[in-house]
N, C-alpha and C positions, 0 to 999 in steps of 0.2 A: 408517503414515507412504507405504507404500505409494499410494492414492489424490492424497498429494501429491506427489508421483514424476509422476505420470503428469498433472498439471495442465502442457498447456501453454499460450506464452506470447499466444499470441490470446483464448484461455480468462482467464489475468490480469488484461490491461487491460478485462474485460466486467465483473470481479469490484469492490465498492463502495470505498472507501479501506476503510472499518470492516474486507469481509471478506480483503484481502488484508493484516492489521495481524492480523489474528484466526491464517490460516496461521504465522504469522512467528511469531509465541509459542506454535502447535502444533509448531512446526521447536523449539526456544528451553528448553521442554517435555519435550523429546524425548532434546537431548543432555543433557539438567540429572540426568536421571531414572534412563538407561539407565547401567546398571552393565559393563556391555561393551559396544565402544559395533563395531556394523561396520565396518571403516573403510570401504571401497569406501562402505559405502551413505554415513556419514555423509560423505564429501564431496560422496556426487550435491547431500543434502541443503542438502549449506554454500551450492552452485554456487545450488541451485533460490533458495536466501532470499535471499539476490541479484537476483533477477529480480525475484523480492516489493520487496526493497525501493525497483530501480530505477519497479519501474509505482508503487508506491506515491511515492514520492521528484513522477514524471509527476504524479497525480493531485494531489496537495496544492498542486504548486506551480501547475495550472488552477486549483484550487479557492479559491487564494487571489487571480489574479487573474482569478477571476470574483465576489470581493468586493469589490475597488479598482473593478473598475466597475462592480456595485449602491452600496454608499459614493459612487463620485461622483456616478451618478444619482440621490440621494438625495439631498446635497449641492447639489449641480444645485441641486432643487428647491428648499430646502430654502434658499437666499439667494436664492430669483427670489422667493418670497412677500413676506422684506424692503425687496426694490425700492422 
C-alpha cells in the first residue's frame, strides 16, 4: 500500500481510467483483508481513495463528452448522406 500512498495527484492525472480503478480496488482489498487495521494508514488510504475517485470521475466525464462529440459527428455525417 505504500506505493499507492506515494502516488502524487499529478501522476494520478496521467493514469488511465482503468488504472485509477485498479488502484481503488487495491485499496478496497486492503480494507477487506486486513485483520488489524493501522488506523493512521487506513485514514491516509481513505484520503488517497478520494483523490482517485475525483480524478476518475473527471476522466469519465471527459470520456463521455468525447463520445458525445464523436456521436454528433457521426450523426451529422449519416444525416447528410440521406438528404
